[in-house]
MARFIVO-55445 format. One record per residue (C-alpha): residue in three letters; x, y, z. Coordinates in steps of 0.5 Angstrom, whole numbers, plus 2048, in hexadecimal, padded with zeros to 3 digits. Layout:
! residues N
ALAXYZ;...
! end
This chain:
! residues 670
MET82581A818;GLU825813816;MET82580D818;ARG82B808816;ALA82C7FF817;ASN8307FD81D;GLU8327F7819;ASP8327F4813;VAL82A7F2810;GLY8287ED80A;VAL8227ED808;GLY81C7EC80B;GLN81E7EE811;ASP81B7F1817;LEU81E7F8818;THR81A7FA81F;PRO8167F6824;PRO80F7F7822;LEU80D7FE824;GLN807802829;PRO805808827;LEU80680E82A;ALA7FE811828;PHE7F880D823;SER7F280E821;LEU7ED80B81C;HIS7EB810816;ASP7E3813817;SER7E180D813;SER7E4807817;LEU7E280A81E;LEU7DB80481E;SER7DE7FE81A;HIS7E67FD81E;CYS7E87FF825;SER7EA805827;ALA7EF80182B;CYS7F27FD826;PHE7F07FE820;SER7ED7F681E;ALA7E67F681B;LEU7E07F6820;SER7DC7EF821;PRO7D57F1820;PRO7D17F4826;PRO7D07F282C;HIS7D87F082B;GLN7D97F782C;PHE7DB7FC831;PRO7DB804831;PRO7E0808835;PHE7DF80783E;LEU7DE80E83F;PRO7DD812845;THR7D8818845;SER7D881E845;PRO7D1823845;LEU7D4828844;THR7D882583E;ASP7D482283C;SER7CF82783B;LEU7D282A835;LEU7D3823831;SER7CF82082C;PRO7CA81B82F;THR7CC815829;PRO7CE80F82C;SER7D580E82D;SER7DA80F828;VAL7DF80A829;LEU7DF80382A;TYR7E47FE82B;CYS7E47F582A;SER7E47F4832;PRO7E27F7838;LEU7EB7F6839;CYS7EC7FA834;SER7E6800837;GLU7EA80083D;ALA7F080083A;ASP7F0807835;ALA7EA80B839;ASP7ED80E83E;LEU7F1811837;HIS7EB812834;LEU7E8817839;SER7EF81983C;SER7F181B835;ALA7EB81F834;GLU7EB81B82E;HIS7E3818830;HIS7E1820831;LEU7E482182A;LEU7E081B827;ARG7D981D82A;SER7DA824829;ASP7D882A823;LEU7DF82C825;ALA7E382981E;PRO7E482C816;GLY7E1827812;GLY7E582280F;ASP7E881C812;THR7E981D81A;SER7EE81781B;ASP7F581C81C;LEU7F1821820;ARG7F181A823;ALA7F7817823;ALA7F981E824;LEU7F581F82B;ARG7F981982E;LEU7FF81A82C;LEU7FF821830;LEU7FE81D837;ARG802819834;PHE808820834;GLU80582383A;ARG80581B83E;HIS80D81A83E;ASN80E82283E;LEU810823838;ILE80E829835;PRO81382E834;GLY812836839;LYS81283A832;THR80E83982C;ASN81483A827;LEU817833829;LEU810830827;ASP81482F820;ARG815827824;ILE81182582A;GLY81381D82D;GLY81981E828;LEU81481E822;MET81382381D;SER80E82781C;ASN80F82A816;ARG80A830818;ASN80E836815;GLU80E83280F;LEU80783180F;MET804837811;HIS80883B80C;GLU80584180A;GLU80483E803;GLN802836804;ASP7FC835801;GLY7F6838804;ASP7F2832806;SER7F883180B;LEU7FA83580E;ALA7F283680F;ARG7F382F812;ILE7F7830817;LYS7F4835819;GLY7ED83481A;GLY7F082D81C;ALA7F4830822;LYS7EF835824;ALA7EA82E825;MET7EF82A82A;VAL7EF83182D;MET7E983182E;ALA7E7829830;ARG7EC828835;ARG7E9830838;MET7E282D839;ARG7E682683B;ASP7E882B840;ASN7E282D841;LEU7E4835840;ASP7E283A83D;LEU7E1839835;GLU7E1841833;TYR7E9840831;SER7EE84582D;GLY7F484382E;GLU7F983F829;CYS7FA838829;VAL801838827;LEU80383182C;GLU7FC82E827;GLU7FF830821;ALA80682E822;VAL803827825;LEU7FE82681F;CYS80382781A;VAL80782381E;VAL80381C81C;LEU801820814;THR80981F814;ASN80A818817;ALA804815817;VAL80380E813;GLU7FD80B810;VAL7FA805813;GLN7F97FF80F;VAL7F57F9813;ASN7F77F1810;GLY7F77F5809;GLY7F07F8808;PRO7EE800809;LEU7F380580C;VAL7EF805813;GLY7F280A816;ILE7F880E818;ALA7FF80D81E;VAL805810820;TYR80B80E822;ASP81180E827;THR818812823;THR81A809821;PHE81580981B;SER813812819;TRP81A812819;ILE81C80E813;ASN81C81380D;HIS818813806;SER81C80F800;CYS81980D7FA;SER81D8077FA;PRO81D805801;ASN8217FF804;ALA81B7FE809;CYS8137FD80A;TYR80E7FD810;ALA8097FA812;PHE8037F9816;SER8047F381B;LEU7FE7EE81D;PRO7FB7EF825;ASP7FE7E8826;TYR8057E9823;SER80A7E7827;GLY80F7EB823;GLY8157E5820;GLU81C7EA820;SER81A7ED824;ARG8217F2826;LEU8207F9824;ARG8267F981E;ILE82680181D;LEU827807821;ARG82880D821;ALA82E81281D;ALA82C818820;THR83181E823;GLY82D822829;CYS82781E82A;GLY82881D830;CYS82A816832;SER830815835;SER83481282F;ASN835815829;GLY836812821;ILE83980E81E;GLU83E80E825;GLY83780C829;MET836807823;GLN83B803825;ASN83C80482C;GLY83380282D;GLY83180782E;GLY82B80B82C;CYS82480F82E;ASP82180C834;ASN81980B833;TYR816810837;GLU80E80C836;SER812805837;THR80F806840;GLU80980583B;VAL809800836;SER8067FA83B;LYS8007FE83A;ALA7FF801833;TYR7FB80082F;GLY7F9802828;PRO7FD800821;ARG8047FD821;ILE8097FD81C;VAL80F7F981A;VAL8157FB815;ARG8197F7810;SER81D7F680C;ILE81C7F6803;LYS8247F6802;ALA82A7F3805;ILE82D7F980A;LYS8337FA80C;LYS8357FE813;PHE834804815;GLU83180580D;GLU82A80980E;VAL82580680E;SER81E80980B;ILE818807809;ALA81280B804;TYR80D80F806;ILE80A810801;ASP80780C7F9;LEU80E8097F6;LEU80B8057EF;GLN80A80F7ED;PRO80E8127E9;LYS8148167EC;ALA80E81D7EB;LEU80A81A7EF;ARG80E8187F4;HIS81181F7F5;SER80B8217F5;GLU80881D7FA;LEU80D81E7FF;TRP80D8267FF;SER8058267FF;GLN805822807;TYR80C822809;ARG80F829806;PHE816826804;ILE8188237FC;CYS81B81C7FC;SER82381C7F9;CYS8248157FA;GLN8298117F5;ARG82280F7F0;CYS8208167F0;SER8268187EF;ILE8298157EB;SER8298177E3;PRO8268157DE;PRO8218117E2;THR82180C7E4;TYR81D8077DE;VAL8188067E4;ASP81780C7E5;HIS81780E7DD;THR8128097DC;LEU80E80B7E1;GLN80C8117DE;GLU80C80F7D6;ILE8088117D1;SER8098107C9;ALA8068167C5;VAL8048127BE;ASN8058157B8;CYS80981B7BA;SER81081B7B9;CYS81281A7BF;ALA8108137C1;ASN8118127C9;LEU8108177CE;SER8118197D5;SER80E81C7DA;ASP81681F7DC;HIS8168237D5;HIS8118267D5;HIS80F8267CD;LEU8098267C9;GLY8068297CF;VAL8068227D3;ASP8058247DA;GLU7FE8267D7;GLU7FD8207D4;ILE7FF81C7DA;THR7FA8207DD;ARG7F481F7D9;PHE7F68177DA;SER7F78177E1;ASP7EF81B7E2;TYR7ED8167DC;VAL7EE8107E0;ASP7EC8127E7;ASP7E58157E4;ALA7E580D7E1;ILE7E780A7E8;ALA7E180F7EB;GLU7DD80C7E7;TYR7DE8057EA;LEU7DF8087F3;LYS7DB80E7F1;PHE7D680C7ED;GLY7D68047EE;ASN7D58037E7;PRO7DB7FE7E5;LYS7D97FC7DD;SER7D98047DD;SER7E08057E0;CYS7E38007DB;GLU7E08027D6;LYS7E58097D7;LEU7EA8057D9;GLU7EC8027D3;ASN7EA8057CE;LEU7F080B7D2;LEU7F58057D1;ILE7F38027C9;HIS7F28097C7;GLY7F580E7CA;LEU7F28167CC;SER7F381A7C5;GLY7F88217C5;GLY7F58277CA;LYS7FA82B7C7;PHE7F882D7BE;GLU7F28317BB;THR7EE82E7B7;GLU7EB8267B8;GLU7EF8247B2;GLU7F58257B6;LYS7F38227BC;ARG7F281B7B8;LYS7F981B7B5;GLN7FC81A7BC;HIS7FA8177C2;PHE7FD8147C9;CYS7FE80E7CC;LEU80280C7D3;HIS8078077D3;PRO8058007D5;LEU8078017DB;HIS8078097DC;HIS8048097E4;LEU7FD80D7E1;SER7FC8047DD;LEU7FF8017E4;THR7F98067E7;ALA7F38037E3;TYR7F67FC7E2;THR7F57FB7EA;THR7EE7FE7E8;LEU7EC7FA7E2;ALA7EE7F37E7;SER7E97F67EC;ALA7E37F87E8;TYR7E37F27E3;LYS7E27EF7EB;THR7DD7F27EC;ARG7DA7F17E5;ALA7DA7EA7E6;SER7D87EA7ED;ASP7D17EF7EB;LEU7D07EB7E5;LEU7CF7E47E9;ALA7CB7E77EE;VAL7C67E87E9;ASP7C57E27E8;PRO7CA7DC7EA;GLU7C77D67E6;VAL7C67D97E0;GLU7CB7D87DA;LYS7CB7DE7D7;LEU7CC7E27DE;GLN7D27DD7E0;LEU7D77DD7D9;GLU7D77E47D9;ALA7D97E47E0;PHE7DE7DF7DF;THR7E07E47D8;ALA7E17EB7DE;SER7E47E67E3;ARG7E97E37DE;THR7EB7EB7DA;SER7EB7EC7E2;ALA7F07E87E5;ALA7F47E97DD;TYR7F57F17E1;SER7F77ED7E7;LEU7FC7E97E3;LEU7FE7F07DF;LEU7FF7F57E5;ALA8047EF7E9;GLY8077EE7E3;ALA8087F57E3;THR80A7F87E9;ASN80F7F27E9;HIS8117F47E4;LEU8147FB7E8;PHE8157F77ED;LEU81B7F47EA;PHE81E7FA7E8;GLU81C7FE7EF;SER81C7F87F4;SER8187FD7FA;LEU8127FB7F5;VAL8127F57F8;ALA80C7F57FD;SER8077F97F7;ALA80A7F17F3;ALA8097EC7F9;THR8017F07F9;PHE8017F07F2;TRP8037E97F1;ILE7FE7E67F6;LEU7F87EA7F3;ALA7FA7E87EE;GLY7FA7E07EF;GLU7F47E27F3;SER7F07E37EC;LEU7F37DD7E7;LEU7F27D87ED;ASN7E97DB7EE;VAL7E97DB7E6;ALA7ED7D37E7;ARG7E77D17EC;SER7E17D47E8;PRO7DB7D07E7;VAL7DA7D37E1;TRP7E07CE7DE;LYS7DA7C77E0;LEU7D67CC7DA;PHE7DC7CB7D5;ALA7DC7C37D7;LYS7D57C17D7;GLY7D67C57D0;GLY7DA7BF7CD;SER7E07C27CF;THR7E57BE7D3;VAL7E87C27D9;ALA7EE7C17DE;GLU7ED7BE7E4;ILE7F07C47E8;PRO7F57C17EF;SER7F57C37F5;CYS7FA7C87F8;PRO7FD7C37FC;SER7FF7BE7F7;TYR8027C37F1;LYS8087C37F1;CYS80C7C77EB;CYS8127C27E7;ASN8157C97E6;CYS8167CE7EC;THR8187C97F1;LEU8187CE7F6;VAL8117CF7F7;ASP8107C97F9;LYS8157CA7FE;PHE8137D1800;GLY80B7D17FD;THR8087D0804;SER80D7D180A;PHE8117D6806;ASP8167DA80C;ILE81B7E0809;GLY8207DD80D;GLN8217D680A;ALA8217D9803;ARG8267DD804;ALA82B7D8803;VAL8287D77FC;MET8277DD7FB;VAL8227E17FA;GLU8237E37F3;ASP8237DC7F1;LEU81D7D97F3;SER8197E07F1;ARG81C7DE7E9;GLU81A7D77E9;PHE8147D97EB;LEU8137DF7E5;SER8167D97E1;CYS8107D67E3;VAL80B7DA7E2;THR80E7DC7DB;ARG80D7D67D9;ILE8067D57DC;THR8037DB7DA;PRO8027DB7D1;LYS7FE7D57D3;VAL7F97D97D5;TRP7FA7E07D3;ALA7F57DF7CD;PHE7F17DD7D1;LEU7F07E17D6;ILE7F07E77D1;ASN7E97E97CF;LYS7E87ED7C7;GLY7E77F37C7;CYS7EC7F57CE;PHE7F37F87CF;LEU7F57F37D1;LYS7F67EF7C9;LEU7FB7F57C9;ILE7FF7F07CD;SER8047EB7CB;ASP8067E97D2;PRO8047EB7D9;ILE80B7EA7DD;ASP8107E97D8;PHE8117F07D6;LYS8177F17D1;TRP8117F27CB;ILE8127F97CE;GLY8197F97CC;ARG81D7F97D2;LEU8257F57D3;LYS8227EE7D6;SER8277EF7DB;VAL8247F17E2;ARG8267F27E9;THR8227EF7EF;LEU8237EF7F6;GLY82A7F37F5;ILE82D7EB7F0;GLU82D7ED7EA;SER8287E87E6;ASN8267E57DE;LEU81F7E37DE;ALA8207DD7D9;ASN81B7DC7D2;ALA8167D87D3;ALA8137D47CD;THR80B7D47CC;GLU8087CD7CD;SER8017CD7CB;ALA7FB7CD7CD;VAL7F77C87CC;SER7FB7C17CC;THR7F87BB7C9;GLY7F77B47CE;GLU7F77AC7CC;SER7F27AD7CA;GLY7F37B17C4;ILE7ED7B67C8;CYS7EF7BD7C8;VAL7EF7BF7D1;ASN7EF7C57D2;GLN7F37C87D9;GLU7F37CF7D7;ASN7EF7CE7DF;ILE7F67CA7E1;SER7FA7CF7DE;LEU7F67D47E2;PHE7F67D17E8;GLN7FF7D17E8;LEU7FF7D87E6;GLY7FC7DA7EB;VAL7FF7D57F0;HIS8067D87EE;CYS8047DF7EF;LEU8017DF7F5;ARG8077DA7F7;TYR80C7DF7F4;GLY8087E47F8;GLY8087E27FF;ILE8107E17FE;LEU8117E97FC;SER80B7E9802;THR8107E6807;ILE8157EB804;CYS8117F1806;PHE80C7EE80C;GLY80F7E880F;LYS80D7E280E;HIS8077E2815;SER8047E9810;TYR7FC7E980F;LEU7FF7E9807;ASN8037E2808;ASP7FD7DF80B;TYR7F77E2807;MET7FC7DE801;GLN7FC7D8805;ASN7F47D8805;LEU7F37D87FD;LEU7F87D37FD;TYR7F67CD803;GLY7EF7D1805;
! end
């Protein structure tokens, strides 16, 4: 079961039109903040609408008297979704205490999907045929195997029983039921196997959705050639043709395999008759690499910025398979996978250790590192203490951890372990530090924004936050140059770095420097700013279109951007970093040749060489011979470049109408 391209597809093209979900549901935490029909954020009351539901004295007596558990953004959404909300028994599940503990979105999506299957007569007549329903794999036998994790197994059985009870309550049946729940278990397993988390406009994860085989048959790869994104409600689709087809035989369609594809065959979508009435988050699949005709299309089911062992563990836990893609199969591991798991054991006979080698208990050390990072993150996110979190992570990055396998304190002092600057835990630490320092700055200004001392402390925290954002973007981009499927991560981190840098460049604290006698250069407006070193920025910076870029090669565009970023960064790096923090150990956050790698890399499949850029002074002398502080100008220039480069990469992943591209444009031009 796989999907293949039915024509040659270039980089950054839609492979599907916006696809409607078969079933969807908000997470419990989003039920009162987002519309249950279209997933858009709700406006404050009174612009919220409960479902239009008929009353039933028998069932209402069994339901909680609490207000409606779902809300809609408009009467249209309420009217469109309310019937499904009630007839699927989702309403009854939410208004009762039937469900086991935890989030109920998977159970509610399963109830909706079960009703959909029933209405289309897709329920197999025999229970031994429940391994696939409506073409969607259930994985029931694997997920409910006796060796499966006890909590997961109990969740499936308890959830299926709750589904049965909710449906019986809907039908006014006796709630005393001791029979099997095989069908409900199978449909719940379909949801657990095929559902994807829904993120709206870069915000938090708000719910889940299950799509038909056009999307669900796309297999996973740790080096995929496609990605997916959730489209805006008014997205028209652009390249709206379906450019992928099922390549399976025996799937019940009239045309089989490659032969069917060559004849334009494929499976009809059984839900097509309901598309005009469908709601829920739509999904678009888009190429991030060039794909040849009949080549398999693949996406990533998990985060790719983690080493093979963690990827395999996550895939097995969620989907019960081990990936055998080229990235996972190659030996020795790729540079990216080696780097993401590398630690150093200082003062021992082996300078660099990889978790693949199991030397000197390195797996145990990585576990200790992971626990330490988790504790530091909890200080920030759970206990609201960004200062303590920053201190712990800085200490870890600078000093590492003392070896935990020695008998005496003296032996422990002789050896300690340090993370590679590009280790996946280092990247997690940079992400947390960038956010925590930003929060620290906001907390300081919240005390009294008029106190100069607090303004300066907040400015220092903002600079450090921007420095970690820049390091995270540079580190991710370095890995992206060796593994082009990381393009979405690179795009996001470049835009976040650009935002942080512009915030520092535009900070009102620069006025304090001017009051102290320093001459601060005036920042130009974004529309008037022109870079004399990368003409492609001027050509594509504000209205970039991937179709235009193919004429001049995306690789050339990326190379010019990186050349400028590498040239500007040395002008501001020393200014951004704070004394005593880990950043003092980083000689260059963009060009990672200092860690000993080759300069020759592959960007989006094309060989490129990143030229060395000469460093320039951060302070220049004006015509009158007076020293002019130009850090803010360089920060502005660097921020604009980061935003534009991130915008170009985001266009490859999500198209020029994506929220990320709109966000970048808003940061630049308001």
